[in-house]
One Martini backbone bead per residue (centre of mass of N, CA, C, O) as a GRO file, in nm:
protein
   69
    1MET     BB    1   5.873   4.780  -0.427
    2GLN     BB    2   5.778   4.671  -0.703
    3ARG     BB    3   5.527   4.519  -0.613
    4ILE     BB    4   5.366   4.757  -0.509
    5TRP     BB    5   5.348   4.906  -0.787
    6VAL     BB    6   5.201   4.676  -0.929
    7VAL     BB    7   4.952   4.670  -0.746
    8VAL     BB    8   4.868   4.970  -0.790
    9LEU     BB    9   4.837   4.957  -1.098
   10SER     BB   10   4.632   4.722  -1.115
   11VAL     BB   11   4.408   4.861  -0.955
   12TRP     BB   12   4.375   5.107  -1.141
   13ALA     BB   13   4.313   4.946  -1.397
   14MET     BB   14   4.055   4.804  -1.286
   15LEU     BB   15   3.903   5.064  -1.223
   16ALA     BB   16   3.902   5.176  -1.513
   17ILE     BB   17   3.747   4.947  -1.639
   18VAL     BB   18   3.490   4.966  -1.472
   19ALA     BB   19   3.423   5.257  -1.547
   20VAL     BB   20   3.396   5.219  -1.850
   21LEU     BB   21   3.168   5.010  -1.833
   22ALA     BB   22   2.966   5.181  -1.678
   23TRP     BB   23   2.952   5.427  -1.886
   24SER     BB   24   2.886   5.243  -2.157
   25SER     BB   25   2.623   5.167  -2.034
   26ARG     BB   26   2.297   5.129  -2.053
   27PRO     BB   27   2.016   5.207  -1.922
   28VAL     BB   28   1.746   5.072  -1.774
   29ALA     BB   29   1.432   5.052  -1.854
   30SER     BB   30   1.133   5.120  -1.718
   31PRO     BB   31   0.837   5.032  -1.678
   32PRO     BB   32   0.535   5.118  -1.685
   33PRO     BB   33   0.289   5.175  -1.497
   34ALA     BB   34   0.039   5.007  -1.378
   35SER     BB   35  -0.306   4.960  -1.387
   36ALA     BB   36  -0.577   4.920  -1.204
   37GLN     BB   37  -0.809   4.646  -1.204
   38SER     BB   38  -1.169   4.621  -1.196
   39VAL     BB   39  -1.459   4.415  -1.142
   40ARG     BB   40  -1.804   4.507  -1.186
   41VAL     BB   41  -2.136   4.482  -1.078
   42VAL     BB   42  -2.413   4.626  -1.256
   43THR     BB   43  -2.730   4.740  -1.195
   44GLY     BB   44  -2.988   4.799  -1.404
   45PRO     BB   45  -3.252   4.850  -1.569
   46GLY     BB   46  -3.459   4.578  -1.486
   47GLY     BB   47  -3.199   4.405  -1.343
   48LYS     BB   48  -2.969   4.427  -1.529
   49GLN     BB   49  -2.647   4.292  -1.566
   50HIS     BB   50  -2.311   4.444  -1.555
   51LEU     BB   51  -1.978   4.453  -1.671
   52VAL     BB   52  -1.724   4.649  -1.521
   53VAL     BB   53  -1.430   4.825  -1.600
   54VAL     BB   54  -1.193   4.948  -1.367
   55LYS     BB   55  -0.966   5.222  -1.392
   56ALA     BB   56  -0.672   5.276  -1.182
   57PRO     BB   57  -0.438   5.432  -1.043
   58VAL     BB   58  -0.124   5.381  -0.916
   59HIS     BB   59  -0.055   5.422  -0.562
   60ALA     BB   60   0.157   5.536  -0.300
   61THR     BB   61   0.161   5.552   0.063
   62THR     BB   62   0.270   5.653   0.392
   63ALA     BB   63   0.004   5.727   0.484
   64THR     BB   64  -0.231   5.711   0.730
   65SER     BB   65  -0.524   5.662   0.855
   66ALA     BB   66  -0.756   5.799   1.040
   67VAL     BB   67  -0.904   5.760   1.340
   68VAL     BB   68  -1.243   5.721   1.421
   69HIS     BB   69  -1.442   5.781   1.728
   0.00000   0.00000   0.00000
């Protein structure tokens, strides 16, 4: 019977140590979401071409596009 109590107390002690370590650690900060960038070639007046960097926010969706018949 003494061995059972030793096992029970050691399990509770291990759980207490894990709980203290979990609550004492700082949460990891996630990096800010990156914005998508694309480079486009734009033809200006006189046929001169320019490179333009377009920044767009990144977003995800679970909705699908409707099919047009």
